[in-house]
C-alpha positions in Angstrom: -0.1 -0.2 0.2 0.9 3.3 -1.1 1.1 6.0 1.5 1.9 10.0 1.4 2.3 10.4 5.2 5.5 8.9 6.8 4.2 5.7 8.6 4.8 4.8 12.7 3.7 2.1 14.9 0.9 2.4 17.4 0.4 0.0 20.0 -3.3 -0.5 21.3 -5.0 -2.7 23.5 -6.4 -4.7 20.3 -2.7 -4.8 19.0 0.0 -2.9 17.0 -0.3 -1.1 14.0 1.2 0.4 11.1 -0.1 3.9 10.6 0.3 6.8 8.2 -2.5 9.1 8.1 -5.7 7.8 8.2 -4.6 4.2 7.0 -4.2 1.7 9.7 -2.8 -1.8 9.3 -2.8 -4.5 12.0 0.9 -5.5 12.2 2.5 -8.7 14.2 3.4 -7.7 18.0 7.1 -8.0 17.2 6.6 -5.2 14.0 9.6 -2.8 14.2 9.7 0.4 12.4 12.3 -1.1 10.2 9.7 -3.7 9.1 7.1 -0.8 7.9 8.0 -1.3 4.4 6.7 -4.7 4.3 3.5 -3.3 5.1 3.3 0.2 3.1 5.7 2.3 1.0 5.8 6.1 1.8 5.7 8.6 -1.3 6.3 12.1 -0.5 4.2 14.5 -2.5 6.9 17.3 -2.2 9.7 17.2 -4.9 13.6 16.6 -3.4 14.4 20.5 -3.9 12.4 23.4 -5.4 13.1 24.6 -8.7 15.4 27.9 -8.6 12.6 29.2 -10.8 10.0 28.6 -7.6 12.3 30.5 -5.0 12.8 34.5 -4.7 13.2 37.1 -2.6 12.7 41.1 -3.4 13.4 44.0 -1.4 10.4 46.3 -1.7 9.8 49.9 -0.4 6.1 50.4 0.7 4.0 53.9 -0.2 5.3 55.7 3.0 9.2 54.8 2.3 9.4 51.5 4.4 11.5 48.7 3.5 9.8 45.1 3.3 10.9 41.6 1.8 8.8 39.6 -0.3 9.4 35.8 -0.8 8.6 33.3 -2.7 9.1 29.6 -2.1 7.2 27.0 -4.5 4.4 29.4 -5.2 3.8 30.7 -1.6 4.3 34.2 -1.2 5.2 36.0 1.9 5.8 39.8 3.0 7.2 41.1 6.1 4.6 44.2 5.8 1.9 44.4 8.7 -1.0 44.0 6.0 0.5 40.6 5.1 0.7 40.2 8.8 -3.2 40.9 8.9 -4.8 39.7 5.9 -2.1 37.1 4.3 -2.3 39.3 1.5 -0.9 42.7 0.4 0.2 45.0 -2.8 3.8 44.3 -2.5 3.0 40.2 -3.4 0.8 41.7 -6.1 3.5 44.2 -7.5 5.6 41.4 -7.7 3.5 38.8 -9.0 2.7 41.6 -11.6 6.6 42.4 -12.7 7.1 38.3 -12.7 4.3 38.2 -15.7 5.6 41.3 -17.6 
């Protein structure tokens, strides 16, 4: 069975289980962590390393002269401005995105 969450072992009164997310498989009581690959295979959804195109950092100046940093990592943008802290979006990020597509 292929799972997208790293597997672990769980000991319950009803027995020992290999667990990965919502997948629970009853295993022998003497099963060790090294034995888990007999019952499930973990495949990460994330790439091993982000591509260079998906990572970036830009220094921006706000409308009142304050300096902020916009960062992108695998398509997720963050900004150090207070607006992003409150709303999780801001005009600085939109400006960087617009410049990138122009």
